[in-house]
C-alpha positions in Angstrom: 107.1 -60.0 44.4 104.1 -58.6 43.0 100.4 -59.8 41.9 101.4 -60.8 38.4 97.4 -60.0 37.5 98.1 -56.4 37.8 98.9 -54.3 34.5 99.9 -51.1 36.7 103.4 -51.8 35.5 105.9 -51.4 38.8 107.0 -54.8 38.3 109.2 -53.6 35.1 110.4 -51.0 36.8 111.2 -52.3 39.8 113.4 -55.2 37.9 115.2 -53.0 35.8 116.1 -51.0 39.5 117.4 -54.4 41.1 119.4 -55.3 37.9 121.2 -51.8 37.7 122.2 -52.2 41.2 123.3 -55.8 41.9 124.1 -56.9 38.5 121.4 -59.7 38.1 118.0 -59.8 37.4 115.9 -60.8 40.4 113.5 -63.9 40.5 109.9 -62.3 39.8 107.5 -64.2 42.1 103.3 -63.9 42.0 102.3 -62.9 45.2 98.8 -64.9 45.0 100.6 -67.9 45.4 101.3 -66.7 48.7 98.0 -65.1 49.5 95.4 -67.1 51.7 94.6 -70.0 49.7 97.7 -70.1 47.5 100.4 -73.0 47.6 103.1 -71.3 48.6 105.5 -71.6 51.6 107.9 -69.7 53.2 110.5 -71.4 55.4 114.1 -71.6 56.6 116.7 -74.3 55.2 120.0 -74.7 56.9 119.4 -70.9 58.2 118.5 -69.6 54.8 115.0 -67.9 53.9 113.5 -70.0 51.4 110.0 -69.5 49.1 108.9 -72.6 47.4 106.4 -73.3 44.9 105.5 -76.7 44.9 102.9 -77.2 42.3 105.9 -75.5 40.2 108.3 -77.6 42.0 110.6 -74.4 42.4 112.4 -73.0 45.4 113.9 -69.6 45.6 116.4 -68.0 48.2 116.2 -64.4 48.5 118.8 -62.1 50.4 115.9 -59.6 50.4 112.2 -59.7 49.5 110.3 -56.6 47.4 106.8 -56.5 47.9 104.9 -54.0 45.4 101.8 -53.7 43.0 99.5 -55.7 45.5 96.0 -54.3 44.8 94.4 -52.8 47.6 91.5 -55.3 47.8 93.7 -58.4 47.9 96.2 -57.0 50.3 94.2 -58.5 53.7 94.8 -61.8 51.5 98.7 -61.1 52.0 98.7 -60.7 56.1 99.3 -64.5 56.8 102.6 -64.5 54.5 103.8 -60.7 56.0 103.7 -62.3 59.3 105.5 -65.8 58.5 108.4 -63.7 57.1 108.9 -61.5 59.8 109.0 -64.4 61.9 111.7 -66.3 59.7 113.8 -62.7 59.7 113.2 -61.6 56.1 114.8 -58.2 55.1 111.8 -56.4 53.4 110.4 -52.6 53.7 107.1 -54.4 53.7 106.1 -56.3 56.4 104.0 -54.2 58.7 99.9 -55.8 57.8 99.1 -53.3 60.0 100.4 -49.8 58.4 98.9 -51.7 55.1 96.1 -52.1 57.0 95.2 -48.6 57.8 96.7 -46.9 55.0 94.4 -49.4 52.3 91.2 -49.1 54.5 90.6 -45.0 54.4 88.2 -44.9 57.9 91.2 -46.0 59.8 93.5 -43.7 57.9 91.0 -40.6 58.8 91.1 -42.1 62.6 94.8 -42.0 62.7 95.3 -38.9 61.2 93.1 -37.4 63.3 94.8 -39.0 66.3 98.5 -37.7 65.2 97.3 -34.2 64.3 97.7 -34.6 60.7 95.9 -32.0 58.8 92.7 -33.1 56.4 89.6 -32.2 55.4 86.7 -33.0 57.7 85.5 -36.6 56.9 82.8 -38.5 58.0 82.4 -42.4 57.8 78.7 -43.5 56.3 79.0 -47.1 55.8 75.9 -48.8 57.3 74.2 -45.2 57.8 70.4 -44.3 57.3 69.5 -42.0 54.4 68.9 -39.7 57.4 72.6 -39.8 58.8 73.2 -39.3 55.5 72.1 -36.1 54.8 72.9 -34.9 58.1 76.6 -35.5 58.0 76.4 -34.0 54.0 74.5 -30.6 55.6 77.2 -30.9 58.2 80.2 -30.7 55.8 78.4 -27.8 54.0 76.5 -29.7 51.0 79.8 -29.9 48.8 81.8 -33.6 49.3 83.8 -36.1 48.1 82.3 -39.4 48.5 84.9 -42.4 48.0 84.9 -46.2 49.2 86.7 -47.3 52.1 89.1 -49.4 50.2 89.3 -47.9 46.3 92.4 -47.5 43.6 92.8 -44.8 41.0 89.9 -42.8 41.7 87.6 -45.7 40.9 83.9 -45.4 42.7 84.5 -41.5 43.7 81.9 -39.1 43.5 81.7 -35.4 44.0 78.3 -34.4 45.6 76.8 -30.9 46.0 73.0 -32.3 45.7 70.8 -34.7 48.0 70.0 -36.2 44.4 73.6 -37.1 44.0 74.2 -38.3 47.7 71.8 -41.0 47.7 72.3 -42.1 44.2 76.2 -42.3 45.7 74.3 -44.0 48.9 72.6 -46.9 46.7 75.9 -47.3 44.4 77.9 -48.3 47.5 75.4 -49.9 49.1 74.4 -52.1 45.7 78.1 -52.7 45.7 78.8 -54.0 49.3 81.2 -51.1 49.7 81.7 -49.0 53.0 82.3 -45.5 52.3 83.3 -41.8 53.7 82.2 -38.2 52.2 85.2 -35.4 52.8 84.7 -31.8 52.8 85.4 -30.2 49.4 89.3 -28.9 49.9 88.5 -25.9 47.0 92.0 -27.5 45.4 92.1 -25.3 42.3 94.7 -23.5 40.2 93.8 -20.0 39.3 92.7 -20.8 36.0 90.4 -23.3 37.3 91.7 -26.8 37.1 91.6 -28.8 40.6 95.2 -29.6 41.7 96.9 -32.3 44.0 100.4 -33.2 44.8 102.0 -36.6 44.8 105.0 -36.7 47.3 106.8 -39.7 47.2 108.8 -40.3 50.8 111.1 -43.0 51.5 112.3 -43.5 55.3 111.0 -39.5 56.0 112.9 -38.0 52.9 111.3 -37.0 50.1 112.5 -38.1 46.8 110.1 -37.2 44.2 106.9 -35.0 43.7 104.7 -34.0 41.0 101.5 -31.8 40.4 98.2 -33.5 39.3 95.7 -31.2 37.1 92.2 -31.9 36.6 90.1 -29.8 34.2 86.9 -31.6 35.4 85.8 -30.0 38.6 83.7 -32.9 39.5 86.8 -35.9 39.0 89.2 -37.0 41.1 93.1 -35.7 40.7 93.8 -39.2 39.3 96.0 -40.1 35.8 93.4 -43.0 35.9 90.4 -40.5 35.7 91.8 -37.7 33.3 94.2 -35.8 35.1 97.5 -34.7 33.9 100.9 -34.6 35.6 103.6 -32.4 35.9 107.4 -32.4 34.9 109.1 -34.1 38.5 109.4 -31.2 40.8 112.6 -31.4 43.4 111.7 -31.1 47.1 112.3 -27.1 47.3 110.0 -26.8 44.3 106.9 -28.0 46.2 104.5 -25.6 47.8 106.0 -24.2 51.6 105.2 -26.8 53.9 104.0 -29.8 51.9 106.9 -32.1 52.0 107.4 -31.8 55.7 103.5 -32.7 55.8 104.2 -35.8 53.6 106.9 -36.7 55.9 104.5 -36.7 59.0 101.5 -38.5 57.2 103.8 -41.4 56.4 105.5 -41.5 59.6 101.7 -41.7 61.6 100.4 -44.9 59.1 104.1 -46.3 60.6 104.7 -47.0 56.6 108.8 -46.5 55.0 107.6 -46.2 51.8 104.1 -44.2 50.6 102.8 -41.9 47.8 101.4 -38.9 49.6 98.4 -37.2 47.9 97.9 -33.5 49.2 97.2 -29.9 48.6 98.4 -26.3 49.8 95.0 -25.1 50.6 93.5 -24.9 53.9 97.3 -24.6 55.3 97.9 -28.0 53.9 95.9 -31.2 53.8 96.6 -35.1 53.0 93.8 -36.9 51.4 95.5 -40.5 51.4 98.9 -41.8 51.5 99.3 -44.9 48.6 100.8 -48.1 50.1 102.3 -49.0 46.7 102.3 -45.6 44.2 102.3 -46.3 40.6 105.8 -44.5 39.3 106.0 -41.3 37.9 107.1 -41.9 33.7 109.5 -39.5 34.3 113.2 -41.4 34.8 110.9 -43.9 37.2 113.6 -46.3 37.9 116.4 -43.4 38.7 114.6 -41.1 40.5 112.1 -43.9 42.8 113.0 -47.6 41.8 116.6 -47.4 42.7 116.1 -45.6 46.2 113.7 -48.0 47.0 115.6 -51.2 45.7 118.6 -50.0 47.4 116.7 -49.4 51.2 116.4 -53.0 51.0 120.0 -54.0 50.1 121.3 -51.9 52.8 118.9 -54.5 55.4 121.3 -57.3 54.3 
């Protein structure tokens, strides 16, 4: 089950993994039909879970439900369905709407990390703040910060700010867009060659599945592939900088996610930037190294 308007591509990779493990292709269902206002229904029929799409005159009796590739801004519309699936005893790793919420809304994520002692760069929420409050926060964080929306994706609407003018421009941008936002102290996450560096570590049930490093030649752009960063070859867990694998596991556990893509850097003793609920699969062997273990984890629930 994915949002069929998404072009990110995880749907096809997961479908390939399901067929490889079960010998049969999965039934692909558009999650939008089960979001708030949708016509999809979940119920039990003769003791079995049934998902029905009245308009399409179609019903599915899933053994397990894989929910993935749901854009951040739409996740809140799936909450009622997630809770309904829990009530009906569905087998899925994607039913904890509270874990999704905390990971998706970055102000909540920052608070959770602070509560659980997950190291992160000093961060202040500026949603609804006055101009003077923004300036005070900027000064407090050393006049070198990154601004990002509370709910975002792919490094969009993220700004590196080192001047008051840039700060005011960012504040106006978020206000005009109706977005909540935060600023965080710059991590100084540079390689010896001067590129920004960030690691993406994929964690499933407390184990590191795969990792890779992202390199960004533009010091004022985030380390996202969509923003011009490049990715290295896949790294084995023991090839990560010391302590990063363990930190990634702690971060996913803090948020209550059985699976997540953790963005972090070794600078400052190791800091977490965020945990992605539905990380895009690395293009290097995504089926074998990521999708198959993720699908198998669902099959293990049966």
